[in-house]
C-alpha positions in Angstrom: -83.1 46.8 -46.2 -81.1 44.7 -43.8 -78.7 43.7 -46.5 -78.1 47.4 -47.5 -77.4 48.2 -43.8 -74.9 45.3 -43.6 -73.2 46.5 -46.8 -72.7 50.0 -45.4 -71.4 49.0 -41.9 -69.0 46.2 -42.9 -66.3 48.5 -44.5 -66.2 50.6 -41.3 -65.7 47.5 -39.2 -63.0 46.3 -41.5 -61.3 49.7 -41.3 -61.5 49.7 -37.5 -59.9 46.3 -37.4 -57.2 47.3 -39.7 -56.3 50.3 -37.6 -56.2 48.2 -34.4 -54.0 45.7 -36.2 -51.7 48.5 -37.4 -51.2 49.7 -33.8 -50.5 46.1 -32.6 -48.1 45.5 -35.5 -46.2 48.8 -34.8 -45.9 47.7 -31.2 -44.4 44.4 -32.1 -42.0 45.9 -34.6 -40.4 48.1 -31.9 -37.4 45.9 -31.0 -35.2 48.6 -29.4 -35.8 48.9 -25.6 -37.0 52.2 -24.2 -34.4 54.6 -22.8 -34.6 56.2 -19.3 -36.5 59.3 -20.5 -39.1 57.3 -22.3 -39.6 55.0 -19.4 -40.0 58.0 -17.1 -43.0 59.2 -19.2 -44.4 55.6 -19.3 -44.3 55.3 -15.5 -45.8 58.8 -15.1 -48.7 57.8 -17.3 -49.3 54.7 -15.3 -49.3 56.6 -12.0 -51.7 59.2 -13.2 -54.2 56.8 -14.7 -54.2 54.8 -11.5 -55.5 57.9 -9.6 -57.6 59.7 -12.2 -61.0 58.4 -13.2 -62.0 58.1 -16.9 -58.3 58.3 -17.9 -58.1 54.8 -19.6 -56.7 56.6 -22.7 -53.3 56.7 -20.9 -53.1 52.9 -21.0 -52.0 53.3 -24.7 -48.9 55.0 -23.3 -48.0 52.7 -20.5 -48.9 49.7 -22.6 -46.3 50.9 -25.1 -48.7 51.4 -27.9 -48.0 55.2 -28.1 -44.3 55.7 -27.7 -42.8 59.2 -27.9 -39.3 60.0 -29.2 -36.6 60.7 -26.6 -36.4 64.5 -27.5 -40.1 64.8 -27.2 -40.1 63.0 -23.8 -37.3 65.3 -22.5 -39.2 68.4 -23.6 -42.4 67.2 -21.9 -40.5 66.4 -18.6 -38.8 69.9 -18.5 -42.0 71.7 -19.4 -44.1 70.0 -16.7 -41.4 70.5 -14.1 -41.7 74.2 -14.9 -45.4 73.9 -14.5 -45.0 72.4 -11.0 -42.5 75.1 -10.1 -45.0 77.8 -11.3 -47.6 76.5 -8.8 -45.4 78.0 -6.1 -46.0 81.5 -7.5 -49.2 83.4 -7.2 -52.0 82.1 -9.4 -53.8 84.1 -12.1 -57.3 85.3 -11.4 -58.7 82.2 -13.1 -56.7 79.9 -10.8 -54.2 78.8 -13.3 -50.4 78.9 -12.9 -48.9 81.9 -14.8 -46.7 80.4 -17.6 -45.8 83.7 -19.3 -42.7 83.9 -17.2 -41.6 80.3 -17.7 -38.8 80.1 -20.2 -37.9 76.7 -21.5 -34.2 76.2 -22.4 -33.4 76.0 -26.1 -31.1 73.1 -25.4 -31.9 70.7 -22.5 -28.8 69.6 -20.7 -28.5 66.6 -18.4 -28.4 68.7 -15.3 -31.7 70.5 -16.2 -33.3 67.2 -17.0 -32.2 65.6 -13.7 -33.6 68.5 -11.7 -36.9 68.3 -13.7 -37.2 64.6 -13.0 -36.6 65.1 -9.3 -39.3 67.8 -9.1 -41.8 65.5 -10.9 -40.9 62.5 -8.8 -41.4 64.5 -5.6 -45.0 65.3 -6.9 -45.5 61.7 -7.8 -44.8 60.6 -4.2 -47.9 62.4 -3.1 -49.8 61.1 -6.1 -49.0 57.5 -5.2 -50.3 58.0 -1.7 -53.8 58.7 -3.0 -56.3 55.9 -3.4 -57.0 54.4 -6.8 -59.5 56.2 -9.0 -60.0 58.8 -6.3 -59.9 61.9 -8.5 -62.8 62.8 -10.7 -61.6 65.0 -13.6 -65.0 66.6 -14.4 -67.3 65.7 -17.2 -65.7 68.2 -19.7 -62.2 66.7 -19.3 -63.7 63.2 -19.4 -65.4 63.9 -22.7 -62.2 65.3 -24.2 -60.2 62.2 -23.1 -62.8 60.0 -24.7 -62.6 62.0 -27.9 -58.8 61.8 -27.9 -58.8 58.0 -27.5 -61.1 57.7 -30.5 -59.1 60.1 -32.5 -55.8 58.4 -31.7 -57.2 55.0 -32.6 -58.3 56.3 -36.0 -54.9 57.9 -36.6 -56.1 61.5 -36.4 -53.6 62.5 -33.7 -49.9 61.6 -33.7 -49.6 61.0 -30.0 -51.5 61.3 -26.7 -49.6 64.2 -25.2 -52.8 66.2 -24.9 -54.4 63.5 -22.8 -51.3 63.5 -20.5 -51.5 67.3 -20.2 -55.2 67.4 -19.3 -54.9 64.6 -16.7 -51.8 66.3 -15.2 -53.7 69.6 -15.0 -56.5 67.9 -13.2 -54.3 66.2 -10.7 -52.1 69.2 -10.1 -54.8 71.7 -9.4 -57.7 69.5 -8.1 -60.0 72.4 -8.2 -63.7 72.0 -7.2 -64.7 73.7 -10.4 -63.2 71.7 -13.3 -65.6 72.7 -16.0 -63.3 75.1 -17.7 -60.1 73.0 -17.7 -60.2 72.2 -21.4 -60.7 75.8 -22.4 -58.0 77.0 -20.1 -55.6 74.3 -21.4 -56.2 75.7 -24.9 -55.4 79.2 -23.8 -52.3 78.1 -22.0 -51.0 76.1 -25.0 -51.5 79.0 -27.4 -49.8 81.4 -24.9 -46.7 79.2 -24.4 -46.3 77.9 -27.9 -47.8 80.3 -30.5 -46.9 78.2 -33.6 -48.6 74.9 -34.3 -49.2 74.3 -30.6 -51.9 71.7 -31.0 -51.9 69.0 -33.7 -55.5 68.0 -33.0 -58.0 70.2 -31.1 -60.4 67.8 -29.3 -64.0 68.0 -30.5 -65.5 69.3 -27.2 -62.9 72.1 -27.2 -63.6 72.8 -30.9 -67.3 73.0 -30.1 -66.5 75.6 -27.4 -64.5 77.7 -29.9 -67.2 77.6 -32.6 -69.9 78.4 -30.0 -68.4 81.9 -30.2 -69.4 82.2 -33.9 -70.5 85.6 -35.1 -71.9 86.8 -38.4 -69.2 88.8 -40.2 -70.0 90.8 -43.4 -67.7 93.0 -45.4 -67.9 96.8 -45.0 -68.3 98.1 -48.6 -67.0 101.5 -47.5 -63.6 100.0 -46.6 -63.1 97.7 -49.7 -60.4 98.5 -52.2 -62.0 99.8 -55.4 -60.5 96.9 -57.3 -62.5 94.4 -55.2 -65.8 92.8 -56.3 -68.1 92.2 -53.3 -71.1 89.8 -53.5 -74.6 91.1 -52.7 -74.6 89.2 -49.4 -71.2 90.9 -48.5 -69.5 87.6 -47.7 -67.5 87.0 -50.9 -64.8 89.0 -52.5 -62.3 88.7 -55.4 -60.4 91.1 -57.5 -62.0 92.6 -60.6 -60.4 93.9 -63.8 -61.5 97.5 -63.5 -61.3 99.9 -60.6 -64.7 101.1 -59.5 -65.4 104.8 -59.2 -66.3 105.1 -55.5 -65.8 107.7 -52.8 -62.3 107.5 -51.3 -63.3 107.5 -47.7 -60.5 107.7 -45.1 -61.3 104.2 -44.0 -61.1 102.7 -47.5 -58.1 100.6 -48.6 -56.7 102.2 -51.8 -53.4 100.2 -52.0 -53.7 96.6 -50.7 -56.7 94.6 -52.0 -58.3 94.4 -48.6 -61.5 95.1 -46.7 -62.6 94.9 -43.1 -65.7 93.6 -41.5 -68.7 95.8 -40.7 -68.5 95.3 -37.0 -65.6 95.8 -34.7 -65.0 93.9 -31.4 -64.1 95.5 -28.1 -64.7 92.6 -25.7 -65.8 89.0 -25.5 -65.2 85.9 -27.7 -65.7 85.9 -31.4 -65.1 83.2 -34.1 -65.5 83.2 -37.9 -64.4 81.0 -40.8 -63.0 81.9 -44.2 -62.5 79.7 -47.3 -59.2 80.8 -48.8 -58.4 78.1 -51.4 -54.8 77.7 -52.6 -53.9 81.2 -53.7 -52.5 84.2 -51.9 -54.6 85.7 -49.1 -54.4 87.8 -45.9 -56.5 87.3 -42.8 -56.7 88.6 -39.3 -57.8 91.8 -37.6 -57.1 95.5 -38.0 -57.0 97.9 -35.0 -59.4 100.7 -35.2 -56.6 103.3 -35.4 -54.7 101.4 -38.1 -54.1 103.4 -41.3 -55.5 101.8 -44.5 -54.0 104.0 -47.3 -51.2 103.0 -49.7 -48.9 100.0 -49.6 -47.4 100.4 -46.2 -46.8 96.9 -44.6 -49.8 95.6 -42.7 -48.0 94.3 -39.7 -47.9 94.5 -35.9 -46.2 97.9 -36.1 -49.0 99.4 -38.2 -51.9 98.0 -36.2 -52.5 94.7 -38.0 -52.5 91.1 -36.6 -52.5 88.9 -39.6 -51.5 85.8 -41.4 -50.5 86.0 -45.1 -50.0 83.4 -47.8 -47.6 84.5 -50.5 -47.0 82.7 -53.8 -49.3 79.9 -52.6 -46.4 78.3 -50.6 -45.1 80.8 -48.0 -47.2 81.3 -44.9 -46.2 84.1 -42.6 -47.4 85.8 -39.4 -46.8 89.5 -40.1 -44.9 90.3 -36.9 -41.8 92.5 -37.0 -39.8 90.9 -38.4 -42.2 88.5 -40.0 -42.5 84.9 -38.6 -42.3 82.1 -41.2 -44.7 79.2 -40.6 -44.2 75.6 -41.7 -45.7 74.7 -45.1 -47.6 71.9 -43.4 -49.7 74.5 -41.6 -51.1 76.0 -44.8 -54.9 75.6 -44.6 -57.8 75.7 -47.2 -60.3 76.9 -44.7 -59.2 79.1 -41.8 -60.9 79.5 -38.4 -60.2 82.8 -36.7 -60.8 83.0 -32.9 -60.6 86.2 -31.0 -60.7 86.2 -27.2 -60.5 89.9 -26.6 -60.4 89.9 -22.8 -57.8 87.1 -22.7 -55.7 88.9 -25.3 -55.5 86.1 -27.9 -56.1 86.0 -31.6 -55.7 82.5 -33.0 -55.8 80.8 -36.4 -56.9 77.2 -37.0 -57.2 74.8 -39.9 -60.9 74.1 -39.9 -60.7 70.9 -41.9 -58.0 69.3 -39.7 -58.8 70.9 -36.4 -55.3 72.0 -35.7 -53.7 75.2 -34.4 -51.7 77.4 -36.8 -50.7 80.5 -35.0 -51.7 82.8 -32.0 -51.0 86.5 -31.4 -50.8 87.2 -27.6 -51.4 90.8 -26.8 -53.2 93.2 -24.5 -56.0 94.7 -26.6 -57.0 98.3 -25.9 -59.1 99.3 -28.9 -61.7 97.9 -31.3 -60.5 95.1 -33.6 -62.1 94.7 -37.1 -61.9 91.4 -39.0 -59.5 91.9 -42.0 -59.7 90.1 -45.4 -57.4 90.3 -48.4 -57.0 88.4 -51.7 -55.4 88.6 -55.1 -57.7 86.1 -56.7 -59.5 87.1 -59.8 -61.4 83.9 -60.4 -62.1 82.2 -57.1 -63.9 83.9 -54.2 -62.5 84.4 -50.7 -65.6 83.4 -48.7 -66.6 84.2 -45.2 -68.7 81.4 -43.7 -70.5 81.3 -40.4 -70.3 77.9 -38.7 -74.0 78.3 -37.9 -74.8 78.6 -41.6 -73.0 75.6 -43.1 -76.2 74.3 -44.6 -76.8 77.4 -46.7 -76.7 77.2 -50.5 -73.3 76.3 -51.8 -74.2 76.2 -55.5 -72.8 78.4 -58.2 -71.6 81.8 -57.0 -73.5 83.4 -59.8 -76.6 83.6 -57.6 -74.7 85.8 -55.1 -73.4 88.5 -57.3 -75.3 91.6 -58.2 
């Protein structure tokens, strides 16, 4: 038994050693000295880790193991100077700086950069006056930082900018109640950068998202007559013959779509959908949205959706539509609705990264929307709480 255990653990040890050696080798291979902007970020990481407890993950930045490109450093500097500036304005009701009004320049000129650095350095003066390890970030942030360090070591995240952001939030605000910082950070990122804002969502934050999981089933009275719906009302695909069903006003008779049985008018809700590699459409439909014919299902007609066309073109159906990078195309989509905060977000479930967010003030019920052109494979709604259910042949699910 002991021999079997040793056999199973040894490969993991070897892989860990290889990853560590890869980081060391990459560090040695960097022969070019850091420029002024990169050094600015390195020094900032050192100053913050000195003051903030449980922030050892930042050592990878100031030890030059995680080096960011110069354009990335410049963007970070300007963005966080804007954050410091926003602190001077009234806070939102949840105590966070309002970033909706902060507009980052498309091109960062030297004057903007100098002003941004001056603002951050002014803040760092106060930071350096604080005793070492004097700020406790709160257990939720500490757990996220630990997860980020592990994920970075294993190559799951490209850089540690998320760790920098969370520590900076902690030191900027120094609120007595720090428990919601990771969640508020997520909302802020999705509000200020709605496309691919987060390359890796830390596990504690992902757990918080999936804690809002709800059971979603398809409403047969809304399904296009061409669709085949499974007996558990969680799978759909296109059939070869149009069914003879009542043409209710809420039924789609053009696009191959259906909506969920329940609409949402408040709170947090999360559901997952297996989409495969073919064309699909996912999101929500407003209660007042028309469902007849082939009129575009976009933000002008009451739909907040993502659509994959021809298996390679991913779009957010804004007006005009927003093209998304091919690298963001998922196989399993997580959809997260925070009705009260006005966000509808899409994630890649397998890779834990952010795809796209709609930011809007919701005023009516929203119904989960599903569309497919598949005639062989099913589009499948899965509840995160039911991942252990039977995943055998789909034949057992069809009536």
